[in-house]
KOLMIPA-616398 format. One line per 3 residues: number of its first residue (from 1); their letters; for each residue z, x, y of C-alpha. Coordinates in steps of 0.02 Angstrom, whole numbers, plus 50000, padded with zeros to 5 digits. Each point is the difference from the previous one (the first is absolute). Layout:
NUM> a> Z:X:Y  ...
***
This chain:
1> mny> 50000:50000:50000  50046:50139:50123  49839:50092:49961
4> ffs> 49903:49840:50029  50069:49982:50176  49974:50183:50046
7> hfh> 49814:49981:49966  49976:49817:50044  49908:50035:50163
10> vyk> 49860:50086:49902  49935:49829:49953  50080:49876:50123
13> ssn> 50033:50096:50160  49929:49861:50109  50096:49855:49923
16> mil> 50170:50021:50084  50059:49823:49963  49978:50023:49813
19> llf> 50086:50169:50011  50153:49925:50085  50005:49857:49875
22> llv> 49997:50120:49852  50129:50111:50084  50120:49854:50012
25> lhq> 49961:49956:49820  50035:50180:49951  50170:49995:50085
28> qyy> 50043:49845:49898  49948:50087:49839  50175:50067:49968
31> fik> 50080:49828:50014  49877:49903:49892  50053:50080:49836
34> piy> 50175:49943:49953  50030:50155:49893  50024:50106:50157
37> sys> 50112:49882:50101  50186:50029:49990  50156:49996:50108
40> rve> 50132:50135:50013  50179:49957:49951  50070:50144:50106
43> dla> 49919:50059:50161  50133:50092:50099  49979:50120:50147
46> inc> 50151:50096:50067  50004:50087:50169  50132:50134:49973
49> gte> 50130:50051:50128  49995:49846:50111  50088:49832:50018
52> sns> 49853:49901:50064  49865:49910:49902  49820:50009:50059
55> tia> 49831:49924:49959  49834:50092:50003  49875:49888:50088
58> ank> 49848:50064:49905  50057:49944:49827  50154:49891:50039
61> riw> 50106:50117:49892  50187:49990:50035  50097:50164:49999
64> igd> 50187:49974:49970  50124:50119:50082  50116:50081:49872
67> atn> 50151:50011:50115  50034:49812:49988  50060:49893:49855
70> skh> 49855:49940:49893  49992:49885:49850  49862:50107:49927
73> fsv> 50085:50171:49995  50153:50101:50047  50025:50182:50048
76> les> 50135:50099:49909  50060:50164:50073  50104:50140:49925
79> spq> 50041:50085:50165  50185:50021:50047  49963:49929:50173
82> knq> 49943:49821:50023  49819:49976:50050  49968:50187:49985
85> ssi> 49819:49965:49950  49972:49849:50111  49914:50102:50133
88> svt> 49858:49933:50106  49885:50140:50055  49865:49974:50131
91> tph> 49837:50085:49957  49837:50037:50091  49916:49868:49890
94> hdh> 50074:49826:50029  49898:49895:49878  50099:49921:49858
97> pyg> 50077:50070:49897  49983:50175:50072  50099:49972:50161
100> tar> 50173:50011:49921  50078:50085:49849  50155:49998:49891
103> isr> 50057:50181:49990  50154:50075:49914  50072:50155:49923
106> yef> 50078:49889:49867  49928:49896:49859  49952:49821:50045
109> tys> 49928:49859:49893  49898:49843:50031  50049:49867:49872
112> fhg> 49881:49852:49986  50070:49830:49952  49921:49878:49879
115> vtp> 49844:50103:49961  49897:49916:49864  49948:50100:49845
118> ghk> 49827:50077:50000  49897:50132:50087  50044:50045:50179
121> fik> 49897:50097:50126  50113:50113:50106  49948:50077:50166
124> lhf> 50109:50128:50090  49954:50045:50179  50045:50168:50079
127> npa> 49968:50064:50176  50037:50189:50007  50018:49984:50189
130> syk> 50138:49871:49985  50140:50129:49984  49934:50150:50096
133> syp> 50091:49955:50161  50164:49945:49918  50140:50128:50025
136> nfh> 50038:50114:49851  49864:49921:49891  49866:50134:49985
139> psk> 49839:49949:49907  50017:50143:49876  50170:49930:49946
142> smf> 49923:49835:49948  50004:50024:49811  50048:49856:49889
145> svk> 49960:49903:49842  49963:49815:49978  50048:49901:49844
148> agp> 49954:49824:49946  50133:49957:49874  49990:50134:49864
151> ytl> 49829:50064:50057  49974:50142:50124  49859:49959:50122
154> lrd> 50014:50155:50110  50091:50161:49963  50051:50122:50139
157> fna> 49877:49918:50119  49975:50074:50173  49896:49887:50114
160> sga> 49956:50129:50131  49952:50124:49864  49888:49872:49914
163> aqe> 49919:49958:50167  49969:50184:50039  49924:50030:49827
166> hrd> 49885:49852:50029  49950:50068:50171  49965:50173:49928
169> hhh> 49896:49931:49859  49901:49880:50110  49990:50122:50146
172> hsd> 50088:49894:50132  50053:50095:50156  50015:49870:50140
175> pnk> 50182:50007:50060  49984:49825:50076  49977:49923:49828
178> ill> 50153:49938:49906  49981:49996:49810  50080:49846:49921
181> iey> 50037:49998:49813  49993:49849:49886  50062:50026:49821
184> qhc> 49947:49869:49871  50075:49973:49829  49989:49867:49867
187> ikv> 50151:49960:49890  50050:49865:49877  50162:49904:50018
190> epg> 50064:49944:49830  50092:49833:49975  50181:50015:50054
193> qnl> 49966:50162:50095  50035:50022:50186  49881:50089:50117
196> tlt> 50081:50140:50101  49927:50139:50107  50118:50148:50026
199> fip> 49970:50142:50124  50093:50160:49951  50007:50154:50113
202> ntt> 49983:50167:49910  50176:50065:49970  49948:50181:49972
205> hkd> 49933:50023:50176  50119:50000:50147  49982:49857:50126
208> sya> 49866:49911:49895  49973:49818:50042  49896:49850:49946
211> fvn> 49906:49875:50105  49879:49854:49987  49908:49899:50132
214> gie> 49944:49849:49900  50002:49924:49826  49885:49868:49923
217> vms> 50027:49912:49833  49863:49888:49932  49971:49911:49835
220> lfk> 49833:50032:49916  49886:49893:49893  50078:49985:49828
223> yhd> 49843:50022:49895  49899:50130:50091  50137:50117:50062
226> qcn> 50065:50080:49839  50063:50146:50103  50085:50150:49924
229> kqk> 50179:50027:50056  49986:50181:50047  49818:50045:50027
232> esr> 49930:49865:50116  50042:50093:50161  49909:50078:50145
235> frf> 50014:50053:50181  49897:49938:50146  49994:50092:50165
238> sev> 49943:49924:50165  49984:50069:50175  50044:49923:50167
241> vhh> 49971:50080:50169  50155:50026:50104  49954:49981:50185
244> ees> 50115:50079:50129  49979:49933:50175  49992:50119:50147
247> cmn> 49998:49975:50188  49891:50109:50107  49976:50005:50189
250> csp> 50128:49862:50028  50089:50072:50150  50045:49862:50125
253> saq> 49966:50118:50143  49817:50021:49954  49889:49945:50142
256> ppp> 49817:49944:49996  49872:50123:50071  49957:49981:50182
259> sqp> 49867:49870:50032  49823:50054:50041  49890:49924:50134
262> qkp> 49921:49843:49929  49823:49939:50019  49963:49820:50050
265> ais> 50038:49884:49854  49865:49894:49916  50029:49814:49996
268> gvv> 50125:49956:49861  49891:49863:49923  49847:50113:49991
271> lyc> 50104:50141:49924  50074:49887:49866  49827:49933:49956
274> via> 49929:50175:49982  50145:50053:49889  49987:49842:49894
277> vsv> 49812:50019:49974  50020:50185:49959  50136:49965:49873
280> fis> 49900:49859:49921  49844:50107:49983  50101:50145:49929
283> mss> 50093:49891:49875  49839:49912:49948  49914:50167:49974
286> ifl> 50145:50066:49896  50006:49839:49899  49813:50004:49964
289> lci> 50011:50183:49954  50143:49965:49880  49901:49858:49922
292> wvw> 49850:50114:49977  50104:50141:49925  50091:49878:49885
295> rns> 49839:49919:49938  49917:50168:49975  50148:50073:49902
298> rmk> 50014:49840:49898  49817:50006:49952  50019:50182:49946
301> hka> 50159:49959:49904  49915:49851:49918  49854:50106:49943
304> kme> 50118:50133:49934  50108:49874:49906  49846:49916:49926
307> liy> 49943:50168:49933  50173:50041:49931  50017:49828:49921
310> eet> 49828:50012:49920  50034:50174:49931  50174:49949:49941
313> tns> 49935:49842:49917  49862:50095:49910  50125:50129:49942
316> rks> 50122:49868:49937  49862:49913:49902  49993:50148:49881
319> sit> 50129:49961:49866  50147:50111:49955  49971:50098:49839
322> las> 50155:50017:49890  50024:50108:49848  49967:49910:49836
325> gns> 50158:49929:49922  50097:50019:50161  50141:49874:50027
328> crc> 49979:49999:50188  50042:49827:50064  49893:49906:50128
331> fsi> 50114:49902:50118  49951:49853:50110  50044:50002:50185
334> iei> 50115:49851:49968  50105:50103:49878  50012:50145:50121
337> saa> 50044:49885:50146  50138:49919:49898  50070:50171:49953
340> tin> 50017:50051:50183  50031:49830:50086  49827:50010:50078
343> fdd> 50016:50187:50041  50161:49984:50100  50044:50162:50091
346> ifv> 50175:49993:49925  49923:50065:49838  49903:50146:50079
349> vgv> 50058:50164:49922  49862:50115:50064  49860:50012:50128
352> ggf> 49848:50115:50001  49822:50015:50063  49942:49888:49857
355> gkv> 50118:49856:50047  50173:49948:49939  50099:50010:49838
358> ykg> 50111:49852:49954  50134:49977:49870  49982:49841:49899
361> yid> 50043:49919:49833  49893:49924:49863  50031:49920:49831
364> dgt> 50127:49874:50066  50084:50128:50110  50046:50118:49857
367> kpi> 49882:50146:50035  50001:50096:50167  49831:50063:50058
370> aik> 49924:50097:50144  49854:49913:50086  49879:50110:50098
373> rfi> 49895:49893:50117  49846:50081:50079  49956:49947:50178
376> pen> 49823:49930:50014  49968:50091:50165  49976:50162:49902
379> gvq> 49829:49932:49952  49896:50084:49866  50118:50150:49989
382> gvq> 50147:49884:49960  49898:49910:49866  49948:50164:49921
385> efk> 50180:50066:49997  50059:49836:49924  49869:50001:49862
388> nev> 50021:50186:49971  50188:49985:49975  49990:49850:49883
391> eml> 49861:50075:49893  50082:50171:49997  50175:49940:49953
394> sql> 49933:49881:49867  49940:50153:49903  50159:50102:50019
397> shp> 50167:49993:49909  50137:50130:50020  50190:49996:50023
400> hlv> 49982:50085:50169  49864:49888:50074  50046:49836:50084
403> pli> 49958:49859:49877  49866:49874:50052  50045:49819:49960
406> gyc> 49849:49913:50076  49901:49957:50154  49939:49855:50106
409> nde> 49822:49990:50069  50013:49817:50048  49912:49931:50155
412> ddm> 50022:50130:50139  50152:50092:49930  50002:50168:49911
415> iiv> 50167:50029:49914  50064:50122:49869  50159:49963:49900
418> ydf> 50108:50140:49928  50169:50020:49919  50133:50004:50135
421> man> 50076:50173:50028  50183:49966:50045  50036:50166:50086
424> gtl> 49848:50002:50114  49907:50159:50043  50052:50181:49982
427> rdh> 49977:50018:50189  50135:49866:50027  50131:50116:49920
430> lyg> 49957:50164:50086  50015:49972:50189  49991:49871:50139
433> tcn> 50105:49868:49909  50183:49962:49965  49979:50012:49811
436> apl> 50115:50119:49908  49917:50171:49976  49934:50044:49827
439> swk> 50083:50140:49901  49899:50155:49960  49987:49954:49815
442> qrl> 49936:49827:50047  49869:50078:50113  49943:50119:49863
445> kic> 49984:49861:49871  49903:49890:50123  49880:50143:50039
448> iga> 49973:50033:49814  49964:49814:49969  49875:49989:50143
451> glg> 49920:50162:49940  49980:49928:49825  49915:49846:50073
454> ley> 49875:50108:50096  49972:50111:49849  49953:49844:49901
457> lhs> 49875:49950:50134  49922:50174:50002  49984:50029:49814
460> gak> 50079:49864:49892  49907:49843:50051  49830:49941:49938
463> fki> 49924:50063:50162  50060:50148:50103  50069:49918:50157
466> ihr> 50042:50076:50169  50135:49898:50090  49953:50061:50176
469> dvk> 50156:49931:50087  50151:50085:49920  50153:49986:50114
472> tsn> 50185:49954:49989  49968:49820:50057  49879:49978:49852
475> ill> 50130:50056:49872  50105:49848:49954  50169:49998:49912
478> dee> 50055:49867:49876  50179:49944:49972  50030:50150:49885
481> wva> 49930:50121:50132  49845:50033:49895  49852:50057:50108
484> kvs> 49840:49896:50000  49841:50057:50088  49921:49855:50097
487> dfg> 49860:49951:50121  49832:50039:49920  49892:49926:50139
490> lsk> 49925:50168:50047  49990:50071:49823  49837:50073:49935
493> igp> 49930:50040:49828  50006:50190:49998  49875:50128:49935
496> nge> 49988:50030:49813  50020:50188:50020  49846:50038:49893
499> skf> 49857:49993:50124  50090:49948:50158  50167:50055:50071
502> hvs> 50016:49894:50157  49956:49830:50074  49914:49995:50170
505> tev> 50075:49859:50101  50062:49957:50174  50173:50065:50043
508> kgs> 50140:49874:49972  50187:50020:49976  50161:50017:50101
511> lgy> 50031:50124:50140  50117:50138:49946  49955:49982:49816
514> ldp> 49812:50028:50014  49926:50151:49911  49926:50110:50139
517> eys> 49862:50062:49885  49946:49821:49961  50015:49954:50184
520> ktk> 49885:50143:50048  49868:49991:49862  50011:49814:49950
523> rlt> 50006:50060:49820  50135:49906:49905  50079:50078:49844
526> hks> 50154:49974:49893  50077:50146:50093  50000:49891:50157
529> dvy> 50134:49894:49915  50094:50160:49955  50006:50050:50185
532> sfg> 50068:49828:50049  50129:50009:49861  50054:50172:50064
535> vvl> 50036:49919:50169  50102:49867:49909  50103:50137:49914
538> lev> 50039:50082:50167  50043:49830:50074  50122:49969:49857
541> lcg> 50081:50171:50023  50014:49996:50190  50032:49814:50030
544> rap> 49878:49986:50147  49824:49938:50039  49845:50109:49974
547> llr> 49960:49997:50188  50119:49991:50148  49892:49963:50151
550> kve> 50137:50030:50128  50048:50171:49930  49912:50158:50055
553> gpk> 49980:50161:49901  49998:50029:49811  50121:49856:49964
556> rcl> 49869:49874:50059  49905:50013:49834  50107:49998:49843
559> vew> 49878:50107:49898  49987:50136:50134  50188:50000:50024
562> ars> 50030:50021:49813  49877:50146:49994  50087:50087:50146
565> cqs> 50172:49973:49919  49938:50076:49837  49939:50155:50092
568> egp> 50169:50019:50087  50100:49999:49840  50131:49900:49902
571> hai> 50112:49964:50149  49858:49915:50095  49952:49899:49846
574> dqm> 50180:49942:49981  50002:49941:50181  49848:49887:49977
577> vdp> 50085:49905:49856  50059:49822:50036  50181:50014:50061
580> fir> 50053:49866:49875  49957:50114:49853  50018:50172:50081
583> gki> 50114:50111:49897  49984:49888:49847  49841:50079:49931
586> vqe> 50007:50148:49881  49909:50149:50078  49883:50024:49850
589> cls> 49957:49814:50003  49968:50003:50188  49888:50154:49988
592> kfv> 49896:49922:49860  49983:49834:50092  49946:50082:50164
595> ema> 49879:50113:49907  49919:49851:49914  49990:49896:50160
598> lnc> 49918:50141:50101  49878:50038:49858  49942:49819:50014
601> vvh> 49960:50017:50186  49901:50163:50002  49841:49989:50103
604> egn> 49875:50029:49858  49995:49855:49878  49951:50106:49849
607> qrp> 50160:50103:50026  50112:49848:49982  50080:49957:49831
610> smg> 49952:49846:49900  50118:49851:49996  50048:50048:49823
613> qvv> 50055:50172:50059  50094:49921:50146  50096:49886:49881
616> egl> 50044:50149:49888  50067:50094:50150  50105:49851:50057
619> ela> 50071:49975:49825  50049:50184:49996  50086:49981:50170
622> lql> 50098:49851:49933  50053:50100:49845  50061:50142:50111
625> qlr> 50104:49877:50102  50075:49915:49847  50034:50165:49912
628> sed> 50102:50063:50147  50100:49838:50013  50044:50008:49815
***
């Protein structure tokens, strides 16, 4: 339906009445089907640190102040002084709920009364600026954990640190922008169980404190939201511009400049007529020019969209070829829509250039799945990547490749359905998030698993396949932390090695992971994947991104930095290791791992090891680590 509207003007651009009618009909689409309509039992919004209630005009949502008695909840405090955490803090951002905060050096709990059993969607709002100006509450001291009953939602969370990590990763530098944090989590309240949210300052750090600006508790749809108690969580960051007013040249003693000799004035009526005519002619000219530019750009856009639609339609007409005997399931768009409540953003777990990834459930809500939905605006390229990934995965089967469940090629939607990977991407556990850091043994085992998956692609499958987009965000982790290589949209059938040793193709991949030899010559080989995997190994060891655009010098590029550290000696290599695992790696293991990673990223492709040799080196590094621990 969305694709239909984005291209509707290709055929009916002149019929505006019909367009408006169908638009209204489209808006009613969600309310026609009774399967999607439901009402929430709980829908509570708490404005922390204030006595007053307030209503947001845009959505009529009522925010209840937590400093007053409420039938919905109560605040329990463990501080020796009464109302120690009932502090209202004025912030530079006054929109609800970020204008006030409950802040305390002692544990405090929100206890919710009469909460019905079932799945609840929790939102916690944090404004790192909300405590900066409060005496003796420095941002670096904000370190606390949040528990919902027996479950820990956040552990040793520091809001200003999380905001700064997000700024560094997304390259934000504007000091007038305040970064607001929204933490989302989905939990299940069992029958007879109370819902409590407890904020606990870190007791090992002096003067630590906890704070929260706002809390939302909402019931979710019973059938579709089979959310996991501990793993349905994520952060959202948003920016607002903080304007500071200034007064310039406001001295009351300022005098106007001395008057100049004036010429005889023209009649007032004549002057007004001349001005009015001039303004009318100017405005008319600008209006006509805008009309001309708009019509011209629309005609060009229409022609372009007609061409894209024709090419996309012709490409989609060619059927998807699956391997014989494959159990790949073909879903209807109705099944996919039901699994995601018509692609509600609540279920989005990932976003990329291809589109969005949703979490959903099939088979009566018993099986969690990941739903990758391609955006139609990608045109022929998107269609080709969709078909390529489905056809490629249908012929592959390996413990370290993400399993394909099925696909949907219904109407204007292109969707691929996989097994859901509960622990997300490897990138999510290295830097830029609040997830607990991985141990060195975990990292080694994940690298070995991903290496085995790539080795299978290069030499174990029916065809020799080059992945062409190896990176930490394309290595997924299941609930047992087993690595699964994913995203085969750019993959190519590689050379057979008998008469041809490369594939000539246009350069595609991800910046920072791209093989420089392939980028320069446009000759793709299996060793291009080896280079990308070498970058992944360095990323795992150092806990940082391949490229830091705001950093100058050798540290800007991870590969160049690692090479310079190797030339400087063991001390420099130790300093580039992720601080979370520094000092916990056996020297022999570290030397072997760094040697293997840098061998993967040498400039000449024929000097790089094969994926089989890389896996052997990583397994040896793991043995050295385990042997020392024993």
